[in-house]
N, CA and C atoms of all chains as a GROMACS GRO file, in nm:
protein
  630
    1MET      N    1   4.558   4.431   3.700
    1MET     CA    2   4.462   4.343   3.626
    1MET      C    3   4.510   4.337   3.480
    2LYS      N    4   4.491   4.207   3.427
    2LYS     CA    5   4.522   4.192   3.292
    2LYS      C    6   4.385   4.186   3.216
    3VAL      N    7   4.377   4.270   3.109
    3VAL     CA    8   4.253   4.280   3.035
    3VAL      C    9   4.283   4.223   2.892
    4VAL      N   10   4.200   4.120   2.859
    4VAL     CA   11   4.226   4.052   2.727
    4VAL      C   12   4.118   4.092   2.630
    5PHE      N   13   4.161   4.132   2.507
    5PHE     CA   14   4.069   4.170   2.402
    5PHE      C   15   4.062   4.059   2.296
    6LEU      N   16   3.940   4.034   2.246
    6LEU     CA   17   3.921   3.922   2.156
    6LEU      C   18   3.840   3.961   2.038
    7ALA      N   19   3.857   3.888   1.922
    7ALA     CA   20   3.774   3.900   1.808
    7ALA      C   21   3.764   4.055   1.767
    8GLN      N   22   3.640   4.102   1.741
    8GLN     CA   23   3.627   4.234   1.685
    8GLN      C   24   3.673   4.343   1.783
    9ILE      N   25   3.676   4.314   1.914
    9ILE     CA   26   3.724   4.409   2.012
    9ILE      C   27   3.874   4.421   1.997
   10LYS      N   28   3.942   4.310   1.977
   10LYS     CA   29   4.090   4.315   1.956
   10LYS      C   30   4.118   4.392   1.832
   11VAL      N   31   4.041   4.382   1.730
   11VAL     CA   32   4.065   4.460   1.602
   11VAL      C   33   4.046   4.609   1.637
   12ASN      N   34   3.948   4.643   1.718
   12ASN     CA   35   3.925   4.782   1.758
   12ASN      C   36   4.034   4.840   1.838
   13THR      N   37   4.088   4.767   1.934
   13THR     CA   38   4.192   4.818   2.024
   13THR      C   39   4.331   4.813   1.957
   14GLY      N   40   4.345   4.714   1.865
   14GLY     CA   41   4.472   4.704   1.803
   14GLY      C   42   4.574   4.622   1.891
   15CYS      N   43   4.527   4.571   2.003
   15CYS     CA   44   4.616   4.491   2.090
   15CYS      C   45   4.539   4.376   2.154
   16GLU      N   46   4.615   4.279   2.191
   16GLU     CA   47   4.556   4.162   2.250
   16GLU      C   48   4.524   4.169   2.394
   17GLU      N   49   4.605   4.252   2.465
   17GLU     CA   50   4.585   4.266   2.614
   17GLU      C   51   4.650   4.390   2.662
   18ILE      N   52   4.610   4.433   2.776
   18ILE     CA   53   4.682   4.543   2.843
   18ILE      C   54   4.688   4.508   2.994
   19ALA      N   55   4.782   4.572   3.063
   19ALA     CA   56   4.790   4.564   3.206
   19ALA      C   57   4.723   4.691   3.261
   20LEU      N   58   4.630   4.666   3.356
   20LEU     CA   59   4.556   4.785   3.414
   20LEU      C   60   4.571   4.774   3.573
   21PRO      N   61   4.671   4.844   3.622
   21PRO     CA   62   4.697   4.837   3.766
   21PRO      C   63   4.578   4.894   3.840
   22LEU      N   64   4.538   4.822   3.950
   22LEU     CA   65   4.425   4.868   4.029
   22LEU      C   66   4.469   4.883   4.178
   23SER      N   67   4.431   4.984   4.235
   23SER     CA   68   4.466   5.001   4.387
   23SER      C   69   4.358   4.932   4.471
   24GLN      N   70   4.230   4.918   4.409
   24GLN     CA   71   4.127   4.852   4.478
   24GLN      C   72   4.032   4.792   4.373
   25PRO      N   73   3.946   4.691   4.418
   25PRO     CA   74   3.859   4.627   4.320
   25PRO      C   75   3.765   4.727   4.260
   26ILE      N   76   3.720   4.702   4.139
   26ILE     CA   77   3.625   4.790   4.060
   26ILE      C   78   3.510   4.698   4.008
   27HIS      N   79   3.401   4.766   3.977
   27HIS     CA   80   3.292   4.695   3.912
   27HIS      C   81   3.319   4.706   3.754
   28ALA      N   82   3.240   4.629   3.684
   28ALA     CA   83   3.252   4.626   3.542
   28ALA      C   84   3.233   4.761   3.472
   29ALA      N   85   3.135   4.830   3.527
   29ALA     CA   86   3.102   4.969   3.465
   29ALA      C   87   3.224   5.057   3.478
   30GLU      N   88   3.296   5.044   3.586
   30GLU     CA   89   3.424   5.132   3.595
   30GLU      C   90   3.529   5.078   3.502
   31LEU      N   91   3.531   4.956   3.484
   31LEU     CA   92   3.632   4.900   3.387
   31LEU      C   93   3.607   4.956   3.246
   32TRP      N   94   3.480   4.958   3.210
   32TRP     CA   95   3.446   5.010   3.075
   32TRP      C   96   3.484   5.158   3.068
   33ARG      N   97   3.457   5.231   3.174
   33ARG     CA   98   3.495   5.378   3.179
   33ARG      C   99   3.648   5.396   3.158
   34LEU      N  100   3.719   5.311   3.234
   34LEU     CA  101   3.866   5.319   3.213
   34LEU      C  102   3.915   5.284   3.079
   35LEU      N  103   3.850   5.179   3.021
   35LEU     CA  104   3.890   5.138   2.895
   35LEU      C  105   3.862   5.242   2.780
   36GLU      N  106   3.744   5.309   2.813
   36GLU     CA  107   3.707   5.415   2.714
   36GLU      C  108   3.812   5.533   2.708
   37THR      N  109   3.875   5.558   2.819
   37THR     CA  110   3.977   5.662   2.816
   37THR      C  111   4.096   5.618   2.736
   38LYS      N  112   4.119   5.492   2.725
   38LYS     CA  113   4.234   5.441   2.654
   38LYS      C  114   4.204   5.406   2.511
   39PHE      N  115   4.082   5.361   2.490
   39PHE     CA  116   4.033   5.319   2.360
   39PHE      C  117   3.905   5.388   2.327
   40PRO      N  118   3.901   5.506   2.284
   40PRO     CA  119   3.774   5.575   2.260
   40PRO      C  120   3.681   5.496   2.164
   41GLY      N  121   3.560   5.484   2.207
   41GLY     CA  122   3.465   5.415   2.124
   41GLY      C  123   3.442   5.270   2.167
   42ILE      N  124   3.528   5.216   2.258
   42ILE     CA  125   3.514   5.078   2.297
   42ILE      C  126   3.385   5.053   2.370
   43GLN      N  127   3.326   5.156   2.431
   43GLN     CA  128   3.208   5.140   2.509
   43GLN      C  129   3.082   5.093   2.428
   44ARG      N  130   3.096   5.109   2.294
   44ARG     CA  131   2.986   5.068   2.211
   44ARG      C  132   2.972   4.916   2.212
   45TYR      N  133   3.071   4.840   2.255
   45TYR     CA  134   3.063   4.701   2.261
   45TYR      C  135   3.001   4.652   2.401
   46GLN      N  136   2.983   4.746   2.493
   46GLN     CA  137   2.953   4.704   2.632
   46GLN      C  138   2.823   4.622   2.639
   47SER      N  139   2.722   4.668   2.566
   47SER     CA  140   2.593   4.599   2.583
   47SER      C  141   2.591   4.460   2.527
   48SER      N  142   2.679   4.432   2.430
   48SER     CA  143   2.675   4.295   2.369
   48SER      C  144   2.790   4.206   2.415
   49THR      N  145   2.869   4.257   2.514
   49THR     CA  146   2.992   4.184   2.554
   49THR      C  147   2.974   4.131   2.698
   50ARG      N  148   3.014   4.002   2.713
   50ARG     CA  149   3.016   3.944   2.847
   50ARG      C  150   3.157   3.951   2.900
   51LEU      N  151   3.164   3.953   3.034
   51LEU     CA  152   3.300   3.951   3.096
   51LEU      C  153   3.329   3.812   3.146
   52ALA      N  154   3.457   3.773   3.134
   52ALA     CA  155   3.502   3.650   3.201
   52ALA      C  156   3.621   3.689   3.292
   53VAL      N  157   3.608   3.631   3.414
   53VAL     CA  158   3.721   3.662   3.512
   53VAL      C  159   3.785   3.526   3.538
   54ASN      N  160   3.912   3.523   3.510
   54ASN     CA  161   3.989   3.398   3.535
   54ASN      C  162   3.921   3.280   3.461
   55PHE      N  163   3.877   3.306   3.341
   55PHE     CA  164   3.821   3.204   3.252
   55PHE      C  165   3.680   3.155   3.286
   56GLU      N  166   3.605   3.234   3.361
   56GLU     CA  167   3.467   3.204   3.391
   56GLU      C  168   3.379   3.324   3.369
   57PHE      N  169   3.265   3.304   3.307
   57PHE     CA  170   3.174   3.414   3.286
   57PHE      C  171   3.129   3.471   3.425
   58VAL      N  172   3.113   3.597   3.435
   58VAL     CA  173   3.065   3.660   3.560
   58VAL      C  174   2.953   3.757   3.526
   59ASN      N  175   2.876   3.791   3.629
   59ASN     CA  176   2.767   3.887   3.612
   59ASN      C  177   2.821   4.027   3.599
   60SER      N  178   2.740   4.117   3.549
   60SER     CA  179   2.794   4.257   3.529
   60SER      C  180   2.815   4.330   3.655
   61ASP      N  181   2.770   4.278   3.770
   61ASP     CA  182   2.794   4.343   3.897
   61ASP      C  183   2.917   4.284   3.973
   62ALA      N  184   2.991   4.195   3.905
   62ALA     CA  185   3.107   4.132   3.974
   62ALA      C  186   3.210   4.235   4.005
   63LEU      N  187   3.288   4.206   4.111
   63LEU     CA  188   3.400   4.295   4.141
   63LEU      C  189   3.522   4.236   4.077
   64LEU      N  190   3.605   4.327   4.020
   64LEU     CA  191   3.724   4.284   3.948
   64LEU      C  192   3.844   4.331   4.029
   65ALA      N  193   3.944   4.237   4.050
   65ALA     CA  194   4.051   4.277   4.136
   65ALA      C  195   4.188   4.280   4.055
   66ASP      N  196   4.286   4.342   4.114
   66ASP     CA  197   4.407   4.361   4.048
   66ASP      C  198   4.477   4.233   3.994
   67GLU      N  199   4.452   4.117   4.066
   67GLU     CA  200   4.517   3.996   4.025
   67GLU      C  201   4.437   3.920   3.920
   68ASP      N  202   4.328   3.965   3.878
   68ASP     CA  203   4.240   3.894   3.784
   68ASP      C  204   4.284   3.912   3.645
   69GLU      N  205   4.254   3.809   3.565
   69GLU     CA  206   4.255   3.821   3.415
   69GLU      C  207   4.109   3.841   3.372
   70VAL      N  208   4.084   3.944   3.313
   70VAL     CA  209   3.949   3.980   3.273
   70VAL      C  210   3.948   3.982   3.114
   71ALA      N  211   3.860   3.905   3.064
   71ALA     CA  212   3.846   3.898   2.918
   71ALA      C  213   3.718   3.954   2.876
   72LEU      N  214   3.719   4.039   2.766
   72LEU     CA  215   3.593   4.091   2.714
   72LEU      C  216   3.548   3.994   2.599
   73ILE      N  217   3.440   3.934   2.616
   73ILE     CA  218   3.387   3.823   2.531
   73ILE      C  219   3.273   3.877   2.443
   74PRO      N  220   3.298   3.921   2.327
   74PRO     CA  221   3.186   3.954   2.233
   74PRO      C  222   3.106   3.833   2.200
   75PRO      N  223   2.987   3.848   2.135
   75PRO     CA  224   2.908   3.727   2.094
   75PRO      C  225   2.989   3.623   2.019
   76VAL      N  226   2.976   3.494   2.064
   76VAL     CA  227   3.063   3.398   2.008
   76VAL      C  228   3.001   3.339   1.888
   77SER      N  229   3.082   3.270   1.797
   77SER     CA  230   3.027   3.216   1.676
   77SER      C  231   3.113   3.091   1.627
   78GLY      N  232   3.140   3.009   1.725
   78GLY     CA  233   3.209   2.888   1.691
   78GLY      C  234   3.128   2.784   1.628
   79GLY      N  235   3.192   2.671   1.591
   79GLY     CA  236   3.112   2.559   1.532
   79GLY      C  237   3.105   2.565   1.379
   80MET      N  238   3.400   0.582   3.514
   80MET     CA  239   3.460   0.714   3.491
   80MET      C  240   3.451   0.742   3.336
   81SER      N  241   3.389   0.851   3.300
   81SER     CA  242   3.382   0.882   3.156
   81SER      C  243   3.503   0.959   3.106
   82THR      N  244   3.516   0.965   2.976
   82THR     CA  245   3.628   1.032   2.915
   82THR      C  246   3.576   1.160   2.848
   83ILE      N  247   3.638   1.271   2.878
   83ILE     CA  248   3.606   1.398   2.813
   83ILE      C  249   3.739   1.453   2.753
   84GLU      N  250   3.735   1.476   2.622
   84GLU     CA  251   3.855   1.532   2.560
   84GLU      C  252   3.816   1.654   2.478
   85THR      N  253   3.880   1.762   2.499
   85THR     CA  254   3.850   1.884   2.417
   85THR      C  255   3.986   1.938   2.367
   86THR      N  256   3.991   1.968   2.237
   86THR     CA  257   4.112   2.012   2.172
   86THR      C  258   4.085   2.125   2.071
   87LEU      N  259   4.175   2.222   2.078
   87LEU     CA  260   4.183   2.320   1.973
   87LEU      C  261   4.305   2.302   1.890
   88THR      N  262   4.293   2.309   1.763
   88THR     CA  263   4.410   2.276   1.677
   88THR      C  264   4.400   2.362   1.549
   89PRO      N  265   4.514   2.401   1.495
   89PRO     CA  266   4.524   2.465   1.360
   89PRO      C  267   4.524   2.365   1.240
   90HIS      N  268   4.534   2.235   1.282
   90HIS     CA  269   4.553   2.133   1.179
   90HIS      C  270   4.422   2.071   1.126
   91VAL      N  271   4.425   2.005   1.017
   91VAL     CA  272   4.313   1.936   0.959
   91VAL      C  273   4.273   1.828   1.064
   92LEU      N  274   4.140   1.822   1.082
   92LEU     CA  275   4.088   1.733   1.189
   92LEU      C  276   4.105   1.587   1.144
   93PRO      N  277   4.158   1.502   1.225
   93PRO     CA  278   4.176   1.357   1.188
   93PRO      C  279   4.046   1.282   1.219
   94PRO      N  280   4.028   1.165   1.154
   94PRO     CA  281   3.915   1.084   1.198
   94PRO      C  282   3.935   1.031   1.340
   95PHE      N  283   3.815   1.004   1.401
   95PHE     CA  284   3.830   0.953   1.534
   95PHE      C  285   3.874   0.812   1.531
   96THR      N  286   3.952   0.767   1.624
   96THR     CA  287   4.001   0.633   1.639
   96THR      C  288   3.976   0.594   1.789
   97GLY      N  289   4.001   0.463   1.808
   97GLY     CA  290   3.992   0.418   1.950
   97GLY      C  291   3.881   0.309   1.963
   98ARG      N  292   3.903   0.233   2.068
   98ARG     CA  293   3.812   0.124   2.092
   98ARG      C  294   3.686   0.174   2.160
   99THR      N  295   3.581   0.113   2.126
   99THR     CA  296   3.451   0.154   2.190
   99THR      C  297   3.451   0.078   2.329
  100PRO      N  298   3.421   0.157   2.435
  100PRO     CA  299   3.417   0.091   2.570
  100PRO      C  300   3.318  -0.024   2.581
  101ASP      N  301   3.349  -0.121   2.656
  101ASP     CA  302   3.253  -0.232   2.680
  101ASP      C  303   3.118  -0.179   2.727
  102GLY      N  304   3.008  -0.237   2.682
  102GLY     CA  305   2.878  -0.190   2.722
  102GLY      C  306   2.820  -0.083   2.649
  103CYS      N  307   2.898  -0.020   2.554
  103CYS     CA  308   2.845   0.091   2.480
  103CYS      C  309   2.794   0.044   2.342
  104GLY      N  310   2.673   0.086   2.308
  104GLY     CA  311   2.615   0.044   2.183
  104GLY      C  312   2.593   0.158   2.082
  105ALA      N  313   2.633   0.276   2.120
  105ALA     CA  314   2.606   0.388   2.036
  105ALA      C  315   2.735   0.478   2.023
  106VAL      N  316   2.774   0.497   1.896
  106VAL     CA  317   2.889   0.588   1.864
  106VAL      C  318   2.827   0.692   1.762
  107VAL      N  319   2.818   0.817   1.804
  107VAL     CA  320   2.764   0.920   1.721
  107VAL      C  321   2.875   1.025   1.693
  108GLU      N  322   2.894   1.056   1.563
  108GLU     CA  323   2.993   1.151   1.528
  108GLU      C  324   2.934   1.258   1.440
  109PHE      N  325   2.983   1.381   1.462
  109PHE     CA  326   2.942   1.492   1.384
  109PHE      C  327   3.061   1.568   1.339
  110PHE      N  328   3.057   1.613   1.212
  110PHE     CA  329   3.160   1.703   1.152
  110PHE      C  330   3.095   1.821   1.102
  111GLY      N  331   3.132   1.938   1.149
  111GLY     CA  332   3.070   2.063   1.100
  111GLY      C  333   3.170   2.112   0.990
  112ILE      N  334   3.114   2.119   0.868
  112ILE     CA  335   3.198   2.153   0.756
  112ILE      C  336   3.174   2.299   0.705
  113VAL      N  337   3.280   2.365   0.669
  113VAL     CA  338   3.272   2.502   0.611
  113VAL      C  339   3.201   2.504   0.482
  114ARG      N  340   3.091   2.571   0.476
  114ARG     CA  341   3.012   2.575   0.350
  114ARG      C  342   3.078   2.674   0.256
  115SER      N  343   3.031   2.668   0.132
  115SER     CA  344   3.096   2.748   0.022
  115SER      C  345   3.042   2.888   0.018
  116GLU      N  346   2.954   2.927   0.106
  116GLU     CA  347   2.908   3.064   0.109
  116GLU      C  348   2.875   3.109   0.254
  117GLU      N  349   2.892   3.239   0.271
  117GLU     CA  350   2.866   3.294   0.399
  117GLU      C  351   2.787   3.428   0.382
  118ASN      N  352   2.671   3.436   0.443
  118ASN     CA  353   2.590   3.548   0.424
  118ASN      C  354   2.557   3.569   0.272
  119GLY      N  355   2.543   3.460   0.202
  119GLY     CA  356   2.501   3.476   0.064
  119GLY      C  357   2.619   3.500  -0.032
  120GLU      N  358   2.739   3.516   0.020
  120GLU     CA  359   2.849   3.543  -0.067
  120GLU      C  360   2.944   3.426  -0.073
  121PRO      N  361   2.997   3.391  -0.194
  121PRO     CA  362   3.089   3.277  -0.210
  121PRO      C  363   3.219   3.300  -0.130
  122ILE      N  364   3.264   3.206  -0.062
  122ILE     CA  365   3.389   3.217   0.014
  122ILE      C  366   3.481   3.107  -0.012
  123ALA      N  367   3.608   3.131   0.024
  123ALA     CA  368   3.715   3.022   0.009
  123ALA      C  369   3.742   2.956   0.144
  124ALA      N  370   3.726   3.029   0.247
  124ALA     CA  371   3.753   2.974   0.385
  124ALA      C  372   3.695   3.071   0.492
  125LEU      N  373   3.692   3.013   0.612
  125LEU     CA  374   3.661   3.089   0.732
  125LEU      C  375   3.786   3.091   0.819
  126GLU      N  376   3.800   3.204   0.896
  126GLU     CA  377   3.914   3.211   0.996
  126GLU      C  378   3.849   3.211   1.130
  127TYR      N  379   3.901   3.120   1.216
  127TYR     CA  380   3.848   3.109   1.356
  127TYR      C  381   3.956   3.155   1.450
  128GLU      N  382   3.899   3.217   1.563
  128GLU     CA  383   3.989   3.258   1.670
  128GLU      C  384   3.925   3.203   1.802
  129ALA      N  385   4.005   3.178   1.901
  129ALA     CA  386   3.955   3.126   2.029
  129ALA      C  387   4.030   3.190   2.141
  130TYR      N  388   3.959   3.214   2.250
  130TYR     CA  389   4.025   3.247   2.376
  130TYR      C  390   4.063   3.118   2.436
  131GLU      N  391   4.176   3.062   2.404
  131GLU     CA  392   4.206   2.920   2.417
  131GLU      C  393   4.192   2.863   2.559
  132PRO      N  394   4.247   2.930   2.662
  132PRO     CA  395   4.240   2.873   2.794
  132PRO      C  396   4.097   2.859   2.845
  133MET      N  397   4.011   2.955   2.810
  133MET     CA  398   3.875   2.951   2.850
  133MET      C  399   3.798   2.856   2.763
  134ALA      N  400   3.822   2.851   2.638
  134ALA     CA  401   3.736   2.765   2.547
  134ALA      C  402   3.744   2.621   2.586
  135GLY      N  403   3.857   2.571   2.622
  135GLY     CA  404   3.864   2.433   2.659
  135GLY      C  405   3.791   2.403   2.793
  136LEU      N  406   3.815   2.488   2.890
  136LEU     CA  407   3.741   2.475   3.018
  136LEU      C  408   3.591   2.488   3.003
  137GLN      N  409   3.547   2.583   2.913
  137GLN     CA  410   3.406   2.597   2.900
  137GLN      C  411   3.347   2.476   2.827
  138MET      N  412   3.413   2.418   2.731
  138MET     CA  413   3.355   2.300   2.666
  138MET      C  414   3.347   2.184   2.761
  139GLN      N  415   3.452   2.165   2.845
  139GLN     CA  416   3.447   2.061   2.950
  139GLN      C  417   3.330   2.083   3.048
  140ARG      N  418   3.315   2.207   3.084
  140ARG     CA  419   3.207   2.239   3.186
  140ARG      C  420   3.073   2.207   3.121
  141ILE      N  421   3.048   2.241   2.998
  141ILE     CA  422   2.920   2.210   2.934
  141ILE      C  423   2.893   2.060   2.930
  142ILE      N  424   2.992   1.990   2.891
  142ILE     CA  425   2.984   1.841   2.881
  142ILE      C  426   2.947   1.780   3.010
  143ARG      N  427   3.016   1.823   3.117
  143ARG     CA  428   2.995   1.768   3.252
  143ARG      C  429   2.844   1.798   3.293
  144GLU      N  430   2.804   1.923   3.262
  144GLU     CA  431   2.661   1.957   3.300
  144GLU      C  432   2.565   1.878   3.228
  145LEU      N  433   2.583   1.853   3.098
  145LEU     CA  434   2.494   1.774   3.014
  145LEU      C  435   2.498   1.626   3.054
  146GLN      N  436   2.609   1.581   3.106
  146GLN     CA  437   2.620   1.440   3.136
  146GLN      C  438   2.518   1.398   3.248
  147SER      N  439   2.484   1.495   3.333
  147SER     CA  440   2.386   1.455   3.437
  147SER      C  441   2.254   1.420   3.384
  148GLU      N  442   2.223   1.475   3.264
  148GLU     CA  443   2.095   1.445   3.202
  148GLU      C  444   2.116   1.339   3.091
  149TYR      N  445   2.229   1.344   3.022
  149TYR     CA  446   2.253   1.252   2.907
  149TYR      C  447   2.382   1.180   2.934
  150PRO      N  448   2.380   1.066   3.013
  150PRO     CA  449   2.506   1.004   3.048
  150PRO      C  450   2.569   0.941   2.931
  151CYS      N  451   2.696   0.980   2.915
  151CYS     CA  452   2.779   0.922   2.801
  151CYS      C  453   2.914   0.873   2.854
  152GLU      N  454   2.970   0.782   2.790
  152GLU     CA  455   3.101   0.728   2.831
  152GLU      C  456   3.219   0.801   2.778
  153VAL      N  457   3.206   0.854   2.661
  153VAL     CA  458   3.313   0.929   2.592
  153VAL      C  459   3.250   1.042   2.520
  154VAL      N  460   3.312   1.161   2.541
  154VAL     CA  461   3.280   1.283   2.453
  154VAL      C  462   3.420   1.343   2.414
  155ARG      N  463   3.432   1.346   2.287
  155ARG     CA  464   3.550   1.409   2.230
  155ARG      C  465   3.511   1.524   2.139
  156VAL      N  466   3.578   1.639   2.161
  156VAL     CA  467   3.552   1.753   2.077
  156VAL      C  468   3.685   1.809   2.027
  157ILE      N  469   3.687   1.831   1.894
  157ILE     CA  470   3.807   1.895   1.834
  157ILE      C  471   3.755   2.019   1.755
  158HIS      N  472   3.802   2.135   1.790
  158HIS     CA  473   3.762   2.258   1.715
  158HIS      C  474   3.891   2.312   1.651
  159ARG      N  475   3.870   2.339   1.523
  159ARG     CA  476   3.986   2.397   1.453
  159ARG      C  477   3.987   2.556   1.471
  160ILE      N  478   4.111   2.606   1.479
  160ILE     CA  479   4.134   2.748   1.477
  160ILE      C  480   4.221   2.788   1.363
  161GLY      N  481   4.226   2.922   1.331
  161GLY     CA  482   4.296   2.964   1.217
  161GLY      C  483   4.210   2.953   1.088
  162ILE      N  484   4.271   2.942   0.970
  162ILE     CA  485   4.197   2.941   0.850
  162ILE      C  486   4.152   2.794   0.814
  163VAL      N  487   4.022   2.776   0.790
  163VAL     CA  488   3.967   2.650   0.750
  163VAL      C  489   3.898   2.661   0.618
  164PRO      N  490   3.959   2.596   0.515
  164PRO     CA  491   3.905   2.609   0.378
  164PRO      C  492   3.769   2.543   0.364
  165VAL      N  493   3.698   2.594   0.273
  165VAL     CA  494   3.567   2.537   0.231
  165VAL      C  495   3.578   2.382   0.217
  166GLY      N  496   3.482   2.308   0.271
  166GLY     CA  497   3.490   2.167   0.252
  166GLY      C  498   3.556   2.090   0.369
  167GLU      N  499   3.637   2.167   0.451
  167GLU     CA  500   3.695   2.097   0.559
  167GLU      C  501   3.618   2.118   0.689
  168ALA      N  502   3.646   2.030   0.786
  168ALA     CA  503   3.570   2.037   0.910
  168ALA      C  504   3.628   2.143   1.002
  169ALA      N  505   3.537   2.227   1.058
  169ALA     CA  506   3.584   2.322   1.156
  169ALA      C  507   3.569   2.262   1.303
  170ILE      N  508   3.474   2.170   1.309
  170ILE     CA  509   3.456   2.097   1.436
  170ILE      C  510   3.420   1.956   1.417
  171ALA      N  511   3.468   1.874   1.505
  171ALA     CA  512   3.438   1.731   1.506
  171ALA      C  513   3.403   1.690   1.648
  172LEU      N  514   3.295   1.611   1.654
  172LEU     CA  515   3.245   1.566   1.789
  172LEU      C  516   3.219   1.421   1.779
  173GLN      N  517   3.262   1.350   1.884
  173GLN     CA  518   3.235   1.205   1.892
  173GLN      C  519   3.167   1.182   2.028
  174VAL      N  520   3.058   1.111   2.030
  174VAL     CA  521   2.992   1.081   2.154
  174VAL      C  522   2.968   0.925   2.162
  175VAL      N  523   3.012   0.868   2.272
  175VAL     CA  524   2.994   0.719   2.284
  175VAL      C  525   2.904   0.697   2.407
  176ALA      N  526   2.804   0.620   2.400
  176ALA     CA  527   2.709   0.598   2.504
  176ALA      C  528   2.654   0.451   2.503
  177ARG      N  529   2.586   0.414   2.605
  177ARG     CA  530   2.532   0.280   2.607
  177ARG      C  531   2.417   0.273   2.502
  178HIS      N  532   2.342   0.379   2.493
  178HIS     CA  533   2.225   0.384   2.402
  178HIS      C  534   2.228   0.505   2.320
  179ARG      N  535   2.157   0.504   2.196
  179ARG     CA  536   2.164   0.613   2.107
  179ARG      C  537   2.101   0.739   2.160
  180GLY      N  538   1.994   0.730   2.244
  180GLY     CA  539   1.920   0.843   2.290
  180GLY      C  540   2.008   0.947   2.354
  181PRO      N  541   2.083   0.914   2.461
  181PRO     CA  542   2.168   1.008   2.524
  181PRO      C  543   2.283   1.064   2.431
  182ALA      N  544   2.326   0.977   2.346
  182ALA     CA  545   2.436   1.011   2.256
  182ALA      C  546   2.391   1.116   2.156
  183PHE      N  547   2.274   1.105   2.096
  183PHE     CA  548   2.228   1.203   2.003
  183PHE      C  549   2.193   1.336   2.082
  184ALA      N  550   2.134   1.322   2.202
  184ALA     CA  551   2.093   1.438   2.274
  184ALA      C  552   2.219   1.519   2.320
  185MET      N  553   2.321   1.447   2.369
  185MET     CA  554   2.445   1.515   2.404
  185MET      C  555   2.503   1.595   2.290
  186LEU      N  556   2.506   1.530   2.173
  186LEU     CA  557   2.559   1.595   2.055
  186LEU      C  558   2.488   1.725   2.024
  187GLY      N  559   2.358   1.710   2.019
  187GLY     CA  560   2.277   1.828   1.973
  187GLY      C  561   2.283   1.941   2.076
  188CYS      N  562   2.265   1.905   2.208
  188CYS     CA  563   2.264   2.004   2.308
  188CYS      C  564   2.406   2.068   2.327
  189PHE      N  565   2.512   1.989   2.312
  189PHE     CA  566   2.645   2.048   2.318
  189PHE      C  567   2.668   2.153   2.209
  190MET      N  568   2.623   2.114   2.086
  190MET     CA  569   2.646   2.206   1.978
  190MET      C  570   2.572   2.336   1.996
  191ASP      N  571   2.445   2.328   2.044
  191ASP     CA  572   2.367   2.443   2.076
  191ASP      C  573   2.439   2.538   2.176
  192ARG      N  574   2.489   2.474   2.278
  192ARG     CA  575   2.554   2.552   2.388
  192ARG      C  576   2.689   2.605   2.345
  193LEU      N  577   2.759   2.532   2.263
  193LEU     CA  578   2.889   2.576   2.211
  193LEU      C  579   2.869   2.712   2.138
  194LYS      N  580   2.765   2.720   2.056
  194LYS     CA  581   2.739   2.841   1.980
  194LYS      C  582   2.698   2.957   2.060
  195GLN      N  583   2.666   2.936   2.193
  195GLN     CA  584   2.632   3.045   2.281
  195GLN      C  585   2.736   3.074   2.386
  196GLU      N  586   2.809   2.976   2.427
  196GLU     CA  587   2.883   2.987   2.561
  196GLU      C  588   3.041   2.965   2.544
  197VAL      N  589   3.086   2.922   2.427
  197VAL     CA  590   3.227   2.891   2.418
  197VAL      C  591   3.301   2.998   2.335
  198PRO      N  592   3.405   3.063   2.394
  198PRO     CA  593   3.467   3.180   2.335
  198PRO      C  594   3.551   3.133   2.215
  199ILE      N  595   3.481   3.110   2.106
  199ILE     CA  596   3.538   3.082   1.973
  199ILE      C  597   3.464   3.171   1.871
  200TRP      N  598   3.536   3.230   1.782
  200TRP     CA  599   3.472   3.325   1.682
  200TRP      C  600   3.514   3.288   1.543
  201LYS      N  601   3.421   3.307   1.450
  201LYS     CA  602   3.454   3.317   1.313
  201LYS      C  603   3.491   3.463   1.288
  202ILE      N  604   3.618   3.492   1.272
  202ILE     CA  605   3.654   3.636   1.271
  202ILE      C  606   3.644   3.694   1.133
  203ARG      N  607   3.652   3.611   1.026
  203ARG     CA  608   3.637   3.663   0.891
  203ARG      C  609   3.619   3.548   0.799
  204ALA      N  610   3.554   3.587   0.687
  204ALA     CA  611   3.538   3.493   0.576
  204ALA      C  612   3.634   3.547   0.467
  205LEU      N  613   3.713   3.452   0.408
  205LEU     CA  614   3.801   3.483   0.298
  205LEU      C  615   3.724   3.463   0.167
  206PRO      N  616   3.712   3.568   0.084
  206PRO     CA  617   3.629   3.555  -0.033
  206PRO      C  618   3.677   3.459  -0.132
  207ALA      N  619   3.585   3.394  -0.209
  207ALA     CA  620   3.633   3.300  -0.313
  207ALA      C  621   3.691   3.385  -0.425
  208PRO      N  622   3.797   3.328  -0.490
  208PRO     CA  623   3.856   3.404  -0.607
  208PRO      C  624   3.754   3.418  -0.717
  209ILE      N  625   3.758   3.534  -0.781
  209ILE     CA  626   3.668   3.563  -0.894
  209ILE      C  627   3.729   3.508  -1.017
  210LEU      N  628   3.653   3.418  -1.084
  210LEU     CA  629   3.710   3.357  -1.207
  210LEU      C  630   3.692   3.449  -1.331
   0.00000   0.00000   0.00000
C-alpha cells in the first residue's frame, strides 16, 4: 500500500509518502496503529482526518488493500 | 454536452476567454483574492498545497452532481497552488448558463463544497514585512 501524507500531517511525518506492504486487507483503525509505530503521535490526527482510497473518500470502516493508494486528508481549506 | 474544466496551477490566474455558447444568457465569474490579513495578522501571501490527482477529480465530481440541480453549459475552475501574494487570486471560477439563477447557484454551492470536500490546503501564511 502507498500511504500519502498531506498538509500538517506531512509536516509531522517529514515525508510525503511511504510504502506499507500488506499481506492482507486491513481496516482504517489498523492503518492508524501501524502508522503510530512509525510516526509516534500521528494518531492525534485520526479524529479529524478523512481517508481517501485511490482518490475517493471512503468511510472509516473501509477495507484497505496492498494495491491501494491511501491518502490521509486533514480538514481542507482551499479557495 | 456541457464543458467542465478544472485546473491547478502555480501561475498567476489569467482572465477567462472564449466564446459564450449559443443560447446562454448568463456568464458569472468569481475571483477569490488573498486578503491582507489572516487571523487578524497582516500577511504578505498565503501558500497553498493540493493533493493534485484527487483535487481535480473531486472538483469535477462536485460540478457534475450540482449540474443535476443547476444546469450550466460551462464551468471552469482554476485554483492556484504554491505561494499566492496578497491581492492576487487564489481561485477563479466561471459559470455559463442559459439563465442567471442556475449560474449563481452553481457558483455559490460549488465554493461551499470546495471548502469542505476538495483536498487543497492553505498550509501557511507568510507574514507581512515589518516596516
